[in-house]
C-alpha positions as YAML, in Angstrom:
chain: A
units: angstrom
residues:
- id: 1
  name: MET
  ca: [15.38, -7.36, 16.08]
- id: 2
  name: PHE
  ca: [12.08, -9.14, 15.82]
- id: 3
  name: PHE
  ca: [9.06, -6.97, 16.48]
- id: 4
  name: LEU
  ca: [6.91, -7.94, 19.42]
- id: 5
  name: ALA
  ca: [3.49, -6.34, 19.27]
- id: 6
  name: ASN
  ca: [0.43, -6.97, 21.35]
- id: 7
  name: PRO
  ca: [-2.80, -6.01, 19.61]
- id: 8
  name: ARG
  ca: [-4.75, -7.29, 22.62]
- id: 9
  name: ASN
  ca: [-4.11, -3.90, 24.17]
- id: 10
  name: GLN
  ca: [-6.00, -2.14, 21.40]
- id: 11
  name: LYS
  ca: [-9.00, -0.30, 22.76]
- id: 12
  name: HIS
  ca: [-11.29, -1.04, 19.86]
- id: 13
  name: HIS
  ca: [-11.03, -4.68, 18.87]
- id: 14
  name: VAL
  ca: [-13.47, -6.90, 17.02]
- id: 15
  name: GLY
  ca: [-12.90, -10.64, 17.14]
- id: 16
  name: ARG
  ca: [-12.82, -12.76, 14.00]
- id: 17
  name: ARG
  ca: [-14.20, -15.87, 15.69]
- id: 18
  name: PHE
  ca: [-14.75, -17.90, 12.52]
- id: 19
  name: TYR
  ca: [-11.10, -17.59, 11.54]
- id: 20
  name: SER
  ca: [-9.63, -17.92, 15.03]
- id: 21
  name: ASP
  ca: [-11.67, -21.07, 15.84]
- id: 22
  name: LYS
  ca: [-10.86, -22.74, 12.53]
- id: 23
  name: LEU
  ca: [-7.16, -21.89, 12.54]
- id: 24
  name: SER
  ca: [-6.71, -22.77, 16.21]
- id: 25
  name: GLU
  ca: [-8.09, -26.21, 15.44]
- id: 26
  name: TYR
  ca: [-5.66, -26.55, 12.52]
- id: 27
  name: ALA
  ca: [-2.81, -25.67, 14.87]
- id: 28
  name: ARG
  ca: [-3.95, -28.21, 17.46]
- id: 29
  name: GLN
  ca: [-3.96, -30.85, 14.74]
- id: 30
  name: GLY
  ca: [-0.38, -29.94, 13.80]
- id: 31
  name: LYS
  ca: [-1.41, -28.73, 10.34]
- id: 32
  name: ASN
  ca: [0.88, -26.22, 8.65]
- id: 33
  name: THR
  ca: [-1.26, -23.28, 7.56]
- id: 34
  name: ALA
  ca: [-0.76, -19.97, 5.77]
- id: 35
  name: ILE
  ca: [-3.06, -17.02, 6.48]
- id: 36
  name: VAL
  ca: [-3.13, -14.77, 3.43]
- id: 37
  name: GLY
  ca: [-4.81, -11.39, 3.21]
- id: 38
  name: PRO
  ca: [-4.29, -7.73, 2.32]
- id: 39
  name: LYS
  ca: [-2.12, -5.55, 4.48]
- id: 40
  name: TYR
  ca: [-3.96, -4.22, 7.53]
- id: 41
  name: ALA
  ca: [-6.70, -6.84, 7.18]
- id: 42
  name: GLY
  ca: [-6.24, -7.85, 10.81]
- id: 43
  name: LYS
  ca: [-3.89, -10.83, 10.37]
- id: 44
  name: THR
  ca: [-1.64, -9.86, 13.29]
- id: 45
  name: THR
  ca: [-4.61, -9.44, 15.63]
- id: 46
  name: LEU
  ca: [-5.90, -12.81, 14.45]
- id: 47
  name: LEU
  ca: [-2.57, -14.50, 15.25]
- id: 48
  name: TRP
  ca: [-2.70, -13.10, 18.77]
- id: 49
  name: GLU
  ca: [-6.26, -14.35, 19.22]
- id: 50
  name: ILE
  ca: [-5.12, -17.79, 18.11]
- id: 51
  name: LYS
  ca: [-2.17, -17.65, 20.50]
- id: 52
  name: ASP
  ca: [-4.55, -16.86, 23.36]
- id: 53
  name: LYS
  ca: [-6.63, -19.92, 22.48]
- id: 54
  name: LEU
  ca: [-3.59, -22.18, 22.19]
- id: 55
  name: ASP
  ca: [-2.20, -20.94, 25.52]
- id: 56
  name: LYS
  ca: [-5.11, -22.71, 27.21]
- id: 57
  name: HIS
  ca: [-3.89, -26.11, 26.01]
- id: 58
  name: HIS
  ca: [-1.17, -27.39, 28.34]
- id: 59
  name: ASP
  ca: [0.29, -29.69, 25.68]
- id: 60
  name: LEU
  ca: [1.02, -26.80, 23.31]
- id: 61
  name: LEU
  ca: [3.63, -24.03, 23.33]
- id: 62
  name: PRO
  ca: [2.62, -21.21, 20.95]
- id: 63
  name: VAL
  ca: [5.48, -18.95, 19.86]
- id: 64
  name: TYR
  ca: [4.63, -15.61, 18.21]
- id: 65
  name: ILE
  ca: [7.40, -13.91, 16.25]
- id: 66
  name: GLY
  ca: [6.86, -10.97, 13.90]
- id: 67
  name: LEU
  ca: [9.22, -10.92, 10.95]
- id: 68
  name: ASN
  ca: [8.40, -7.42, 9.74]
- id: 69
  name: ARG
  ca: [11.41, -5.96, 11.54]
- id: 70
  name: THR
  ca: [13.73, -8.89, 11.26]
- id: 71
  name: SER
  ca: [17.46, -8.39, 11.01]
- id: 72
  name: THR
  ca: [18.24, -9.63, 7.54]
- id: 73
  name: PRO
  ca: [21.79, -11.02, 7.92]
- id: 74
  name: PRO
  ca: [21.51, -14.77, 8.69]
- id: 75
  name: GLU
  ca: [23.80, -14.41, 11.72]
- id: 76
  name: ASN
  ca: [21.46, -11.93, 13.41]
- id: 77
  name: PHE
  ca: [18.35, -13.74, 12.22]
- id: 78
  name: SER
  ca: [19.51, -17.02, 13.74]
- id: 79
  name: VAL
  ca: [20.18, -15.48, 17.15]
- id: 80
  name: GLU
  ca: [16.90, -13.56, 17.15]
- id: 81
  name: LEU
  ca: [14.91, -16.64, 16.16]
- id: 82
  name: ILE
  ca: [16.20, -18.84, 18.98]
- id: 83
  name: GLY
  ca: [15.91, -15.85, 21.30]
- id: 84
  name: GLY
  ca: [12.22, -15.43, 20.47]
- id: 85
  name: ILE
  ca: [11.54, -19.13, 21.01]
- id: 86
  name: SER
  ca: [13.45, -19.09, 24.32]
- id: 87
  name: PHE
  ca: [11.50, -16.04, 25.46]
- id: 88
  name: TRP
  ca: [8.14, -17.80, 25.08]
- id: 89
  name: PHE
  ca: [9.44, -21.09, 26.47]
- id: 90
  name: LEU
  ca: [10.69, -19.47, 29.68]
- id: 91
  name: GLY
  ca: [7.63, -17.24, 30.02]
- id: 92
  name: ALA
  ca: [9.68, -14.07, 30.41]
- id: 93
  name: ILE
  ca: [8.06, -10.68, 30.76]
- id: 94
  name: SER
  ca: [7.63, -8.42, 27.72]
- id: 95
  name: GLN
  ca: [10.16, -5.85, 28.89]
- id: 96
  name: ASP
  ca: [12.88, -8.52, 28.78]
- id: 97
  name: TYR
  ca: [12.23, -9.51, 25.17]
- id: 98
  name: VAL
  ca: [15.08, -7.39, 23.84]
- id: 99
  name: LYS
  ca: [17.53, -9.23, 26.12]
- id: 100
  name: PHE
  ca: [16.69, -12.48, 24.37]
- id: 101
  name: GLN
  ca: [17.88, -11.00, 21.08]
- id: 102
  name: ASP
  ca: [21.48, -10.96, 22.33]
- id: 103
  name: ILE
  ca: [23.74, -14.03, 22.22]
- id: 104
  name: SER
  ca: [25.39, -13.14, 25.54]
- id: 105
  name: HIS
  ca: [22.03, -13.34, 27.34]
- id: 106
  name: LEU
  ca: [21.22, -16.63, 25.66]
- id: 107
  name: LEU
  ca: [24.55, -18.02, 26.83]
- id: 108
  name: SER
  ca: [23.70, -16.98, 30.37]
- id: 109
  name: ILE
  ca: [20.39, -18.88, 30.37]
- id: 110
  name: LYS
  ca: [21.31, -21.84, 28.15]
- id: 111
  name: ASP
  ca: [21.28, -24.34, 31.01]
- id: 112
  name: ARG
  ca: [17.53, -23.76, 31.39]
- id: 113
  name: LEU
  ca: [16.89, -24.73, 27.77]
- id: 114
  name: GLY
  ca: [18.03, -28.35, 27.79]
- id: 115
  name: LYS
  ca: [21.27, -29.88, 26.54]
- id: 116
  name: ASN
  ca: [20.52, -29.97, 22.80]
- id: 117
  name: ALA
  ca: [19.11, -26.45, 22.76]
- id: 118
  name: ALA
  ca: [22.12, -25.25, 24.78]
- id: 119
  name: ASP
  ca: [24.40, -26.88, 22.20]
- id: 120
  name: THR
  ca: [22.69, -24.78, 19.51]
- id: 121
  name: VAL
  ca: [23.34, -21.61, 21.51]
- id: 122
  name: ASP
  ca: [27.01, -22.59, 21.82]
- id: 123
  name: PHE
  ca: [27.21, -23.39, 18.12]
- id: 124
  name: LEU
  ca: [25.83, -19.99, 17.12]
- id: 125
  name: SER
  ca: [28.14, -18.25, 19.57]
- id: 126
  name: ASN
  ca: [31.19, -20.04, 18.15]
- id: 127
  name: GLU
  ca: [30.19, -19.23, 14.57]
- id: 128
  name: LEU
  ca: [29.84, -15.56, 15.45]
- id: 129
  name: GLN
  ca: [33.50, -15.51, 16.48]
- id: 130
  name: LYS
  ca: [34.60, -16.51, 12.98]
- id: 131
  name: ILE
  ca: [35.56, -14.08, 10.25]
- id: 132
  name: LYS
  ca: [33.22, -15.88, 7.87]
- id: 133
  name: PRO
  ca: [30.45, -17.70, 9.78]
- id: 134
  name: ASP
  ca: [28.65, -20.61, 8.15]
- id: 135
  name: GLN
  ca: [25.34, -18.82, 7.55]
- id: 136
  name: LYS
  ca: [23.56, -21.86, 6.17]
- id: 137
  name: ALA
  ca: [24.53, -24.04, 9.13]
- id: 138
  name: MET
  ca: [23.50, -21.31, 11.56]
- id: 139
  name: LEU
  ca: [20.06, -21.07, 10.00]
- id: 140
  name: GLN
  ca: [19.61, -24.84, 9.97]
- id: 141
  name: ARG
  ca: [20.43, -25.06, 13.67]
- id: 142
  name: ALA
  ca: [18.22, -22.08, 14.47]
- id: 143
  name: PHE
  ca: [15.23, -23.49, 12.59]
- id: 144
  name: GLY
  ca: [15.73, -26.81, 14.38]
- id: 145
  name: PHE
  ca: [15.76, -25.08, 17.76]
- id: 146
  name: ALA
  ca: [11.97, -25.25, 18.17]
- id: 147
  name: ASP
  ca: [12.15, -29.05, 17.92]
- id: 148
  name: GLU
  ca: [14.69, -29.19, 20.74]
- id: 149
  name: ILE
  ca: [12.54, -26.93, 22.92]
- id: 150
  name: SER
  ca: [9.56, -29.17, 22.20]
- id: 151
  name: LYS
  ca: [11.47, -32.18, 23.51]
- id: 152
  name: LYS
  ca: [12.61, -30.25, 26.58]
- id: 153
  name: SER
  ca: [9.14, -28.92, 27.41]
- id: 154
  name: GLY
  ca: [7.18, -32.03, 26.44]
- id: 155
  name: LYS
  ca: [4.88, -29.77, 24.41]
- id: 156
  name: LYS
  ca: [4.26, -29.39, 20.71]
- id: 157
  name: VAL
  ca: [5.49, -26.02, 19.51]
- id: 158
  name: VAL
  ca: [3.28, -23.93, 17.26]
- id: 159
  name: MET
  ca: [5.31, -21.30, 15.43]
- id: 160
  name: LEU
  ca: [3.13, -18.24, 14.70]
- id: 161
  name: LEU
  ca: [5.21, -16.31, 12.17]
- id: 162
  name: ASP
  ca: [3.80, -12.94, 11.17]
- id: 163
  name: ASP
  ca: [4.72, -11.04, 7.97]
- id: 164
  name: PHE
  ca: [6.21, -14.27, 6.66]
- id: 165
  name: GLU
  ca: [7.13, -12.80, 3.27]
- id: 166
  name: ASN
  ca: [10.13, -11.16, 4.96]
- id: 167
  name: ILE
  ca: [11.79, -14.53, 5.48]
- id: 168
  name: PHE
  ca: [12.56, -14.70, 1.76]
- id: 169
  name: ASP
  ca: [15.00, -11.80, 2.15]
- id: 170
  name: LEU
  ca: [17.42, -14.43, 3.45]
- id: 171
  name: ASN
  ca: [17.58, -15.86, -0.07]
- id: 172
  name: ASN
  ca: [19.64, -12.83, -1.08]
- id: 173
  name: PHE
  ca: [22.66, -14.32, 0.69]
- id: 174
  name: SER
  ca: [24.84, -16.59, -1.45]
- id: 175
  name: GLN
  ca: [25.20, -19.22, 1.28]
- id: 176
  name: VAL
  ca: [21.43, -19.51, 1.67]
- id: 177
  name: ARG
  ca: [19.60, -19.17, -1.67]
- id: 178
  name: ASP
  ca: [16.65, -21.36, -0.60]
- id: 179
  name: VAL
  ca: [15.68, -20.60, 2.99]
- id: 180
  name: LEU
  ca: [12.59, -22.83, 2.99]
- id: 181
  name: SER
  ca: [14.77, -25.89, 2.41]
- id: 182
  name: LEU
  ca: [16.43, -25.19, 5.76]
- id: 183
  name: ILE
  ca: [13.18, -25.29, 7.77]
- id: 184
  name: PRO
  ca: [12.12, -28.74, 9.08]
- id: 185
  name: LEU
  ca: [8.49, -28.32, 8.01]
- id: 186
  name: SER
  ca: [7.73, -32.02, 8.44]
- id: 187
  name: SER
  ca: [8.67, -32.14, 12.13]
- id: 188
  name: ARG
  ca: [6.14, -33.96, 14.30]
- id: 189
  name: ASN
  ca: [6.95, -31.71, 17.23]
- id: 190
  name: VAL
  ca: [6.58, -28.33, 15.49]
- id: 191
  name: SER
  ca: [3.85, -26.90, 13.29]
- id: 192
  name: TYR
  ca: [3.70, -23.57, 11.52]
- id: 193
  name: LEU
  ca: [0.97, -20.97, 11.22]
- id: 194
  name: VAL
  ca: [2.25, -18.13, 9.07]
- id: 195
  name: ALA
  ca: [0.59, -14.88, 8.02]
- id: 196
  name: SER
  ca: [1.45, -12.79, 5.00]
- id: 197
  name: SER
  ca: [0.12, -10.28, 2.49]
- id: 198
  name: GLY
  ca: [2.20, -12.01, -0.20]
- id: 199
  name: ARG
  ca: [-0.54, -14.21, -1.65]
- id: 200
  name: VAL
  ca: [1.23, -15.15, -4.89]
- id: 201
  name: LEU
  ca: [4.53, -15.74, -3.12]
- id: 202
  name: LEU
  ca: [3.02, -18.05, -0.51]
- id: 203
  name: GLU
  ca: [0.84, -19.98, -2.92]
- id: 204
  name: LYS
  ca: [3.94, -20.69, -4.99]
- id: 205
  name: SER
  ca: [6.33, -21.44, -2.12]
- id: 206
  name: LEU
  ca: [4.13, -23.15, 0.49]
- id: 207
  name: ARG
  ca: [2.17, -25.56, -1.66]
- id: 208
  name: ASN
  ca: [1.96, -28.14, 1.13]
- id: 209
  name: PHE
  ca: [0.40, -25.63, 3.53]
- id: 210
  name: ALA
  ca: [-3.33, -25.22, 3.96]
- id: 211
  name: GLN
  ca: [-4.15, -21.75, 2.59]
- id: 212
  name: GLU
  ca: [-6.71, -19.58, 4.36]
- id: 213
  name: ARG
  ca: [-7.69, -16.26, 2.81]
- id: 214
  name: VAL
  ca: [-8.68, -13.52, 5.28]
- id: 215
  name: TYR
  ca: [-11.14, -10.99, 3.94]
- id: 216
  name: GLY
  ca: [-12.45, -7.71, 5.29]
- id: 217
  name: LEU
  ca: [-14.92, -7.27, 8.10]
- id: 218
  name: SER
  ca: [-18.46, -8.41, 7.58]
- id: 219
  name: GLN
  ca: [-21.22, -5.82, 7.76]
- id: 220
  name: ALA
  ca: [-22.09, -6.99, 11.28]
- id: 221
  name: GLU
  ca: [-18.44, -6.78, 12.38]
- id: 222
  name: THR
  ca: [-18.19, -3.28, 10.94]
- id: 223
  name: GLN
  ca: [-21.30, -2.25, 12.88]
- id: 224
  name: GLU
  ca: [-19.78, -3.67, 16.07]
- id: 225
  name: LEU
  ca: [-16.47, -1.86, 15.58]
- id: 226
  name: VAL
  ca: [-18.10, 1.44, 14.61]
- id: 227
  name: GLY
  ca: [-20.36, 1.20, 17.65]
- id: 228
  name: LYS
  ca: [-17.35, 0.80, 19.93]
- id: 229
  name: ILE
  ca: [-15.70, 3.89, 18.47]
- id: 230
  name: ILE
  ca: [-18.52, 6.41, 18.06]
- id: 231
  name: GLY
  ca: [-20.98, 4.97, 20.57]
- id: 232
  name: LYS
  ca: [-24.52, 3.96, 19.82]
- id: 233
  name: ALA
  ca: [-25.33, 5.17, 16.34]
- id: 234
  name: ASP
  ca: [-27.75, 4.60, 13.52]
- id: 235
  name: ASN
  ca: [-26.75, 1.45, 11.65]
- id: 236
  name: LYS
  ca: [-27.01, 3.50, 8.46]
- id: 237
  name: VAL
  ca: [-23.79, 5.26, 9.49]
- id: 238
  name: ALA
  ca: [-22.00, 1.96, 10.03]
- id: 239
  name: ASP
  ca: [-23.34, 0.60, 6.76]
- id: 240
  name: GLU
  ca: [-22.11, 3.69, 4.91]
- id: 241
  name: ILE
  ca: [-18.70, 3.29, 6.51]
- id: 242
  name: HIS
  ca: [-18.68, -0.40, 5.56]
- id: 243
  name: ALA
  ca: [-19.49, 0.40, 1.93]
- id: 244
  name: ILE
  ca: [-16.89, 3.13, 1.50]
- id: 245
  name: SER
  ca: [-14.18, 1.16, 3.35]
- id: 246
  name: GLU
  ca: [-15.02, -2.21, 1.78]
- id: 247
  name: GLY
  ca: [-14.72, -3.65, 5.28]
- id: 248
  name: ILE
  ca: [-10.96, -3.03, 5.52]
- id: 249
  name: PRO
  ca: [-10.40, -2.97, 9.32]
- id: 250
  name: PHE
  ca: [-7.88, -0.13, 9.55]
- id: 251
  name: LEU
  ca: [-9.99, 1.99, 7.20]
- id: 252
  name: VAL
  ca: [-13.20, 1.33, 9.14]
- id: 253
  name: HIS
  ca: [-11.41, 2.32, 12.32]
- id: 254
  name: ALA
  ca: [-9.94, 5.51, 10.85]
- id: 255
  name: ILE
  ca: [-13.17, 6.69, 9.20]
- id: 256
  name: ALA
  ca: [-15.17, 6.04, 12.35]
- id: 257
  name: ASN
  ca: [-12.68, 8.01, 14.44]
- id: 258
  name: ARG
  ca: [-12.78, 10.90, 11.97]
- id: 259
  name: TYR
  ca: [-16.59, 10.71, 11.87]
- id: 260
  name: SER
  ca: [-16.64, 11.63, 15.55]
- id: 261
  name: GLU
  ca: [-15.36, 15.05, 14.45]
- id: 262
  name: THR
  ca: [-17.08, 15.55, 11.09]
- id: 263
  name: HIS
  ca: [-20.37, 13.62, 11.43]
- id: 264
  name: ASP
  ca: [-20.04, 13.00, 7.69]
- id: 265
  name: VAL
  ca: [-18.81, 9.60, 6.44]
- id: 266
  name: LYS
  ca: [-17.78, 10.70, 2.95]
- id: 267
  name: LYS
  ca: [-15.95, 13.76, 4.26]
- id: 268
  name: SER
  ca: [-14.17, 11.61, 6.86]
- id: 269
  name: PHE
  ca: [-13.01, 9.22, 4.15]
- id: 270
  name: LEU
  ca: [-11.69, 12.00, 1.91]
- id: 271
  name: ILE
  ca: [-9.84, 13.68, 4.78]
- id: 272
  name: GLU
  ca: [-8.15, 10.40, 5.71]
- id: 273
  name: MET
  ca: [-7.15, 9.85, 2.08]
- id: 274
  name: THR
  ca: [-5.63, 13.30, 1.57]
- id: 275
  name: LEU
  ca: [-4.26, 14.41, 4.97]
- id: 276
  name: LYS
  ca: [-0.56, 13.49, 5.03]
- id: 277
  name: ASN
  ca: [-0.39, 12.72, 8.75]
- id: 278
  name: SER
  ca: [-3.62, 10.71, 8.90]
- id: 279
  name: SER
  ca: [-3.43, 7.02, 9.74]
- id: 280
  name: VAL
  ca: [-4.93, 5.99, 6.37]
- id: 281
  name: PHE
  ca: [-2.54, 8.15, 4.33]
- id: 282
  name: LEU
  ca: [0.47, 6.79, 6.25]
- id: 283
  name: HIS
  ca: [-0.77, 3.18, 5.99]
- id: 284
  name: LEU
  ca: [-1.30, 3.38, 2.24]
- id: 285
  name: GLU
  ca: [2.00, 5.15, 1.65]
- id: 286
  name: SER
  ca: [3.75, 2.38, 3.59]
- id: 287
  name: MET
  ca: [1.81, -0.28, 1.66]
- id: 288
  name: LEU
  ca: [2.87, 1.15, -1.70]
- id: 289
  name: ASN
  ca: [6.52, 1.45, -0.66]
- id: 290
  name: ASP
  ca: [6.52, -2.15, 0.53]
- id: 291
  name: TYR
  ca: [4.98, -3.40, -2.70]
- id: 292
  name: LEU
  ca: [7.49, -1.44, -4.80]
- id: 293
  name: TYR
  ca: [10.36, -2.85, -2.74]
- id: 294
  name: ARG
  ca: [9.12, -6.39, -3.29]
- id: 295
  name: ALA
  ca: [8.81, -5.70, -7.02]
- id: 296
  name: ARG
  ca: [12.59, -5.11, -7.10]
- id: 297
  name: GLY
  ca: [13.23, -1.59, -8.24]
- id: 298
  name: GLU
  ca: [11.10, 1.53, -7.93]
- id: 299
  name: ALA
  ca: [11.44, 3.39, -11.23]
- id: 300
  name: MET
  ca: [9.38, 1.38, -13.72]
- id: 301
  name: PRO
  ca: [6.89, -0.15, -11.21]
- id: 302
  name: LYS
  ca: [6.20, 3.35, -9.89]
- id: 303
  name: THR
  ca: [5.47, 4.54, -13.42]
- id: 304
  name: VAL
  ca: [3.09, 1.63, -13.98]
- id: 305
  name: VAL
  ca: [1.11, 2.23, -10.77]
- id: 306
  name: LYS
  ca: [0.75, 5.89, -11.68]
- id: 307
  name: ILE
  ca: [-0.63, 4.97, -15.11]
- id: 308
  name: LEU
  ca: [-2.96, 2.28, -13.78]
- id: 309
  name: ALA
  ca: [-4.36, 4.66, -11.17]
- id: 310
  name: PHE
  ca: [-5.95, 6.67, -13.97]
- id: 311
  name: LEU
  ca: [-7.04, 3.80, -16.22]
- id: 312
  name: ARG
  ca: [-9.79, 1.25, -15.83]
- id: 313
  name: GLU
  ca: [-8.18, -2.20, -16.09]
- id: 314
  name: PRO
  ca: [-6.08, -1.59, -19.23]
- id: 315
  name: ARG
  ca: [-4.62, -4.32, -21.43]
- id: 316
  name: LEU
  ca: [-0.94, -5.01, -22.05]
- id: 317
  name: THR
  ca: [-0.85, -3.02, -25.28]
- id: 318
  name: GLU
  ca: [-2.22, 0.13, -23.62]
- id: 319
  name: ILE
  ca: [0.26, -0.07, -20.72]
- id: 320
  name: SER
  ca: [3.13, -0.79, -23.11]
- id: 321
  name: ARG
  ca: [2.27, 2.25, -25.21]
- id: 322
  name: ARG
  ca: [2.09, 4.55, -22.21]
- id: 323
  name: ILE
  ca: [5.40, 3.51, -20.63]
- id: 324
  name: TYR
  ca: [7.19, 3.52, -24.03]
- id: 325
  name: ARG
  ca: [8.40, -0.06, -23.75]
- id: 326
  name: SER
  ca: [7.96, -3.12, -25.95]
- id: 327
  name: ALA
  ca: [5.20, -5.59, -25.17]
- id: 328
  name: PRO
  ca: [7.65, -8.34, -24.00]
- id: 329
  name: VAL
  ca: [9.47, -5.93, -21.68]
- id: 330
  name: THR
  ca: [6.17, -4.60, -20.31]
- id: 331
  name: LYS
  ca: [4.80, -8.11, -19.82]
- id: 332
  name: SER
  ca: [7.89, -9.11, -17.82]
- id: 333
  name: LEU
  ca: [7.49, -6.02, -15.64]
- id: 334
  name: LEU
  ca: [3.79, -6.67, -15.05]
- id: 335
  name: GLU
  ca: [4.47, -10.30, -14.12]
- id: 336
  name: ARG
  ca: [7.04, -9.15, -11.57]
- id: 337
  name: MET
  ca: [4.49, -6.76, -10.11]
- id: 338
  name: MET
  ca: [1.91, -9.54, -9.91]
- id: 339
  name: GLN
  ca: [4.42, -11.72, -8.09]
- id: 340
  name: ALA
  ca: [4.77, -8.86, -5.59]
- id: 341
  name: ASP
  ca: [0.95, -8.75, -5.24]
- id: 342
  name: ILE
  ca: [0.62, -5.15, -6.46]
- id: 343
  name: LEU
  ca: [-1.43, -6.15, -9.50]
- id: 344
  name: VAL
  ca: [-3.84, -8.87, -10.55]
- id: 345
  name: LYS
  ca: [-4.80, -9.99, -14.06]
- id: 346
  name: ARG
  ca: [-8.39, -10.65, -15.08]
- id: 347
  name: ASP
  ca: [-9.48, -11.41, -18.65]
- id: 348
  name: ASN
  ca: [-6.16, -10.09, -19.99]
- id: 349
  name: LYS
  ca: [-6.69, -6.80, -18.15]
- id: 350
  name: TYR
  ca: [-4.59, -5.50, -15.26]
- id: 351
  name: ALA
  ca: [-5.83, -3.97, -12.02]
- id: 352
  name: PHE
  ca: [-4.65, -3.16, -8.52]
- id: 353
  name: SER
  ca: [-4.92, -6.03, -6.06]
- id: 354
  name: GLU
  ca: [-6.12, -3.46, -3.48]
- id: 355
  name: PRO
  ca: [-8.68, -1.02, -4.98]
- id: 356
  name: ILE
  ca: [-8.26, 1.39, -2.06]
- id: 357
  name: LEU
  ca: [-4.60, 1.77, -3.00]
- id: 358
  name: LYS
  ca: [-5.59, 2.79, -6.53]
- id: 359
  name: LYS
  ca: [-7.86, 5.52, -5.14]
- id: 360
  name: TRP
  ca: [-5.12, 6.86, -2.89]
- id: 361
  name: ILE
  ca: [-2.51, 6.87, -5.67]
- id: 362
  name: LYS
  ca: [-4.94, 8.65, -8.00]
- id: 363
  name: LEU
  ca: [-5.49, 11.39, -5.43]
- id: 364
  name: ALA
  ca: [-1.80, 11.69, -4.52]
- id: 365
  name: TYR
  ca: [-0.65, 11.96, -8.13]
- id: 366
  name: SER
  ca: [-3.39, 14.53, -8.76]
- id: 367
  name: GLY
  ca: [-1.89, 16.73, -6.06]
- id: 368
  name: TYR
  ca: [-4.44, 15.98, -3.34]
- id: 369
  name: GLU
  ca: [-2.14, 15.57, -0.35]
- id: 370
  name: PHE
  ca: [-2.15, 18.20, 2.36]
- id: 371
  name: ASN
  ca: [-0.47, 19.05, 5.65]
- id: 372
  name: GLU
  ca: [-3.71, 20.44, 7.05]
- id: 373
  name: ILE
  ca: [-7.35, 19.39, 6.72]
- id: 374
  name: PRO
  ca: [-8.50, 20.69, 3.31]
- id: 375
  name: SER
  ca: [-11.60, 22.81, 2.84]
- id: 376
  name: ASP
  ca: [-14.95, 21.34, 1.85]
- id: 377
  name: GLU
  ca: [-14.52, 22.80, -1.64]
- id: 378
  name: ILE
  ca: [-11.19, 21.00, -2.12]
- id: 379
  name: LEU
  ca: [-12.63, 17.75, -0.76]
- id: 380
  name: LYS
  ca: [-15.46, 18.02, -3.26]
- id: 381
  name: LYS
  ca: [-12.91, 18.33, -6.08]
- id: 382
  name: ALA
  ca: [-11.05, 15.33, -4.69]
- id: 383
  name: GLU
  ca: [-14.27, 13.34, -4.85]
- id: 384
  name: GLU
  ca: [-14.71, 14.40, -8.47]
- id: 385
  name: VAL
  ca: [-11.20, 13.13, -9.24]
- id: 386
  name: LEU
  ca: [-12.08, 9.71, -7.79]
- id: 387
  name: ASN
  ca: [-15.25, 9.58, -9.89]
- id: 388
  name: GLU
  ca: [-13.53, 10.50, -13.15]
- id: 389
  name: GLN
  ca: [-13.46, 7.74, -15.77]
- id: 390
  name: HIS
  ca: [-10.51, 7.32, -18.13]
...
């Protein structure tokens, strides 16, 4: 099913007003826009802020749907998509969201959706009865559903699609192949605001979308967030946290929380990077697994990330030599990893797209991962590992 999350309930939240104001205006203008940024950079929270702003305009119907837990088969995807749109159109309560993911519930409420939208519900239901449903037709009708709801409601629909890179999983089905061709992106009644960590993928696929890159927190935003977590503190602490975290929101949050116990920024950072049940360790582990999945196959990409974790922006020849593969084979592998946003290429040298991920991998592959908080002596050695040059 689609994942419905509400970051507005987070206790410690810092607004990104510049982005939310600008992107809300784009949405009001009907401009299709892609928000691109690293994982855990606050894109989901930003989408919810934008939805709150758009909710205040009576001529707009914002629809938030997270695609990070989407059912991949087109049959399920189609039902869940129209279910999510119907949920926001009818203003149902959060607890009922799961009901809208079931075709039987949609059949029971179809008369409230308008004739054309109800016809789509019937069409999907009939296809689901077949031994071999027409997956392509189901997706086309589902993607056109927002347009029908717009006509019924008299409002322009703004589709806020989070973790948009997951939609390309539908291309793995032989009846689909090119999912973007099935989406009516030029509709006057529906606009799209999508968020993704797949920068290369979106830049290549959504060339007609305005592209907005979301960066880390500013120093002032870091100070605000740290202040909310640890209370009034010397700005030097917040500045130190900002420097070591590079303004990455989830990392700022985790270090500040840990600082409440340790009163030492560097120690807090090292604990979060090496403690296996810490939020940072779990986030980075999940990030790496997701990148490797998108790179299609774990074995060789995993070997490459291990090598790059210990080298400072090596060239193709050095990587090729270390993985015992020819230069053409290595180049093809590296290009695939760049397409998956794991790596970037600068001046014919390769590096991690997320430097914090490199640090974590270097520690993990050096054996610095623990079930309990390590001693100060071990943390000092971990710091030495991070400072080693190869």
